[in-house]
N, C-alpha and C positions, 0 to 999 in steps of 0.2 A: 500924188496918186501913184505915179510910177515908182517913187522911192518906197512907198508902202508895199507895193507887189513884190519889189526885189527883195525887201527884208523878209517877207513871209517865205519866198522862194528859198533864200538862204537858210532860214530856220528849218524849214521842211527837209531840205537837203542834210543838213547837220544831224537832225533826229534820226533820219534814216541811215546814215553812216554809223552813228553810235550803236544803233540797234543791231545793225548787221555785224559790227565788229563783236559786240558782246555775246551775241547767240552763237556766232560762229566759232568762237573758243570754248563754250561750255559743252561737257560730255553728254552725248545723246543716251538717255535711259531706255533700257530695253521695254517692250511692250509689256503692259500689265497683264493682258490676257493671254500671253503666250508662255509654255511650260519651260522651266529652266533645265536645261540638260545637264545631267551629272558629269563631273569632271573625270575623264578617262587618262589614267597614267599608263602609258605605253612603255613596257620594259624593252630595252634595247637588246635583242638577241645578238650575241657574238657571232661572227661570220663563220660559218662552217669551212673547216680546212680539209681539204680532200688530199689524203696522203698517197703518195705514190708508192704502191706495194710491190713494184717490180724488183725483183731481187738483184742486188748489186752484184756483179761479177767483178772480182778483182783479177787481174791477170798476174800470176805470181812471176817473179823474175826467175825462181828456181823451181823446179818440180817438187810439189809436197810429198813428203815421205808417208806411204800409206801403211798404217799399223793394222795387222791382221788380228782381230779378236778371236780368242779360244772358243770353241764351241763346247757348250756345257752337256756333257754326255753322261752326268750322274743320275742313275737311275732312281725311281721314287724310293723314299724310305720304306725298309721292311723289317720285320723283327729279326734281330740277329740271334736269337735264342735258338739252339738246336731243336730239332723236331722232338727227339727223344726227351729232353728236358721239358720242353713245352707241354708235351703230353701228359707229363706227372702233375701239372699245375691243375689245381681244382677249378679255378675260374681263369678262362681263357678270353683274351680280346680278339674278336674277328673284325676284319674291316671288308667291306664290299666294294664293287667297283666304283662307286661315287665316294669313296672315302668315309662312309659313315661307320661308326664303331659299335659293337655290341659285346659286351662282358657277359658270359654265359659258362655253364657247365655242361660238358658234353655227355649225354645219357646213352646215346647208341649211334652207330655209324653204318651207312649203307654207301653204295657206289655213287649214288647221286645226291644224296641228303644227309645232313647231321640233324639228330634230335637234340635239342638243346633245352635247357632251363635258365632263363634270364636270372642273372644274380638278384637275389631277393624276391623271386617268384618260384611258385611251384609247379604252374602248368607248362606243358611242353610246347616249344616252337619247332617247326619243320623249316630247315634253313638249307634252301637249295645251294648246291656247292657251286653251280654255274654263276651265281651272283657273287661270290666271293672275289676278293683281289687275287691277283696272280700267285702271290706267295702263300695266301690262305688256302687257295685251290690244291696247292703241293702238299701242303700240311694236312689238309682233309684225305688226300690220297694216301699220305703216310698212315694216317690213323686207320683207314680202311684196310690197308695192307697188313697191319698190325692184327686186327680182329681175324684175319684168315690163318695166322700163325698158330698152330696147335700147342696147347698147355702142355709142358712137359708131363709124362705119364710117371705116376707116383711108383707104379709097379716096377718100374725100370731103375730103382736108385742104384747109383753106381758108387755112392760113398758110403761105407759103414763105419760108425764110430762107436765107442764103447764107454764112454763116460760123459758127464756134463761138461766137463772141461775141455773135451775133445769137440763137443758139438758147438761151444760158443763161437769159434772162429767163423763158423760158416752160416751164422745167422745174419751177416749182412752181405752175403754174396748173392749175385744174380745167377739166375740159370744154372742152378746145381741141383741135384737130387740127393738127398741125404737121408739115411735110415739110422736111427738110434737102436743099438742091439736091445733085444728084448732083455727085461729085468727091472728091479726096483731100484729107484735113484732118490735119494732123500736130499732136501736142502734144509739144514739146521740153522739155529740161530747164530751158532759160533762160526758157520760158513759165511753168513752175512756180515758178522763184525770182522772177519778177516778180509772183507773185501773181495770175495770170490764172484761176487755179482754186481759188477760197478756200472752197469748200464744206467744212465740217467737222462731223463728227459724233463722238460718244464713246459706245462701248458698253462698259459696265463700266468697267475702267480702262485702256481702248484708246483711243487717239486716232486718229481716221480722217480722211483727206483723200480726198474723193472728186471725181474730175474731171468726171463727168456725174452729178449728183445728181437723181433724179426725185422730187419730193416731191408733186407735184400729185395729182388724182384724176379718174378717169373721162375720161382724156385719151388720144390716140392721137399717136404718134411715128413717121413713116414715114421709113426711111434707105435706100431702095431706090437702088442705084447709088453709095452712099457707102463709102468706105474710110477708117477712123481709123486712123492710125499713131501709136503711144505709143512715145517713144524710151525705152530702159531706164535712161536718166540720170534720168528723172522719178522712179523709185522706188528708184534706186540711191544717188544723191547728193542731188538737189535737195530731195526730200521724205522723205529717209533716216530722219528720226526718228519718222515717222509710219508707220502702215500705209496702203497706198493701195489704195482701190477704184476701178477705171477706170470702171464703170459700176455705180451703186448706186440699187437703187429702193426707196423708203420709202413712197410713196403707195399708193393702192388703185384697183384696177378700171382699170389702164392697160394699153395694148397698145404694145409697142415692137417693132418689126420690121425685119428685112433689113439689119442693120448688119454690115459687114465690118470686123473688128478684127485689127490685127497689132502684135505687139510687135517693135520695130526695135532689134537689138543681139545680143549672142552668149549662149549658153547659159550663160555663166559670169558674166553681169551679174546678180549676186544683189541682191534687194532687202534693205536693211539693216533696214527696220521690217516686211517682209512686205508681199505684194501679192495681190490676187485681181482678175481681169479683170471678172467680173460677180458681183454679189451682189444677191440678191432677198429684200427684206423686205417689210413690209406685207401686204396680203391681195388676193387674186383678181387678180393680175397675170398677164400673159403676155408672154413674150419668145418671139419666133418668127422663124426664118429667119436666125438669126445664124451668122456663120462667123468662128471666133476662133482664131488663132494665137498661143499664148503661148509666152515664151521668157524665160530668166534666172532662175538658182537656184543653190543650192549645198549638196551636191554634185550634179552631174548624171551620169547614167550608171552609177549602181551600185544602183539600187533601194534597198532598205532593208538592203542588206548590212552598212552601217556605222551603222545607227540610223535611226530615223524621228521624231526628236522627243521631247522629254521627257527622260528619263534614259536612262543607258547609251549616249549618242551616241560613238562613236569619232572620227568627224569632225563639226565644228561644223555645224550646220544652218542655211540661210537659205532657207525654203521659198517657194514661188509656186504658188497654186493658180489653177485657171481659172474654174469656175462653182460657186457656193455657192448652195443654195436654202434658205431659211428662210421664216418667216411663215406665212401661212394661205392654204391652197388656191392656192397659186402655181404657174403653168404653164410649163415649158420645152417648146417645140415646134419640131420640124424644124430643130434646130441642128446645127452641124456643129464640133467642137473637135479642133484639131490641137495636141497636148499635148507641150511640148518642154521642160518644167520638171520639177523634183522637187517634188511637192506633188500634192494631190488634183486630178484633172482634173474630174469632176462630183461633187457630194457634197452631203449634207442635214445640217443641224444645226438643231435646235429648228424644225424644219419640221412642220406639222400638215396633213394630206391634200394632199401635193404631187402634181404630175402630171408625168412626163417621158415625152414623145411623140415618137417618130420621129426621135430624136437619134443622131448618128454620133459616135464618138470614136476618134481615131488617136493611138497613141503608139509609142515606139521600144522594141525589146527588144535586149538585149545579153548575150552569152555570158561566163560567168566566165573563160574562156580569153582572151577579148579584154580584159577587165580586168587579168588577171595580165601581159598583154603590156606594161603600163605600168611593169613592174620597172625600176628605174634611171633612170626619167625625171623623178622628182622630183614626181609627180601626187601628189593627196591620198591616194589609196590607197597609193601607194608609200612616203609618209611615215610611214604607220603599218604598214608591213610586212604590208599586207593582212590585218591582225588585225580579224575581223568583231565585230559587236555580240554574237555568240553566244558568244564566248570562243575560237574556234579560228581558224585561218588561211583565207582563202577558198579552196575547193576548186575543182579544175579540172573541165572537162567538164560543166558545167551552164549552162542557158539562164536 
């Protein structure tokens, strides 16, 4: 009996030991009813290094040489163009105290303001001089002082010449008073062929021959009692490859007065390269008291019935105009124009603030009945059967 109890006790102890050993080495599962936490990966942040910014001071063994830097005393850039040259420019660049630029044409000057027209515009702007740069304030003062200078009086001409050849050297002079002695002077085709009138200019792609080219400034030319005759051969054949300007002004502030000009020839003596009796360029010039009779063109006597230049001309044109005003503030005063050519009589192109005062213009009018009376004569209109530029036959009964 005792042996049996001992065996049972030994068996129980063995089972308990075995069970304890087995379950003690087995992984313990997580509880089924508890949420599984997500895995968090922690990125290791590198340690912050605190830099010592205290400047290091090296004690030199020898004193360092101190190099003195030169001081920049260069003044701000200003225009190097002399005022008198700059004043002749049509468009002038002005700079204000903030460095902003304005390109404009000066129209008038007062002590405190400039009246200007911005390039490409017509309206006037008042430009206070106080707002301009130091150099431009000085330039504006120069312009104002120039306006106060009197224009030389033509009544006090102190140089008298007695021929066109003697007149020519004075046409490009500044501040001279010249008088051509009264009389009749003639420019012939032969004179032009000899090269007696060599003045030449080029405007765009046009080559211009000028008989009298006034290039000087602030001068007066008095032609009282003078008649200048220009043979149509001058512009018809002698200088045919050029456009001819009989009187051409390119200088500034000149007064040219009292010249009588007459074209000598027929109305059919057309210019091969074009002709204008008077052309005003430059600025502030005045032509006064001229009496001009122009003649020589093709066709004459039809108005613009058969075209007026450019395209759609039924009859080829060779025009001759009388008075062209360009430039700045140029002035035509008390002039008489007797117009016997096909072309503009008095007109403006690229003219800024021109003045036409007291001028008289005379032209001829012709009825379409008079034109149609040329039928069968072989005239220019007859040769095209009176077909107008508008695509229909010239009608009767119109002036």
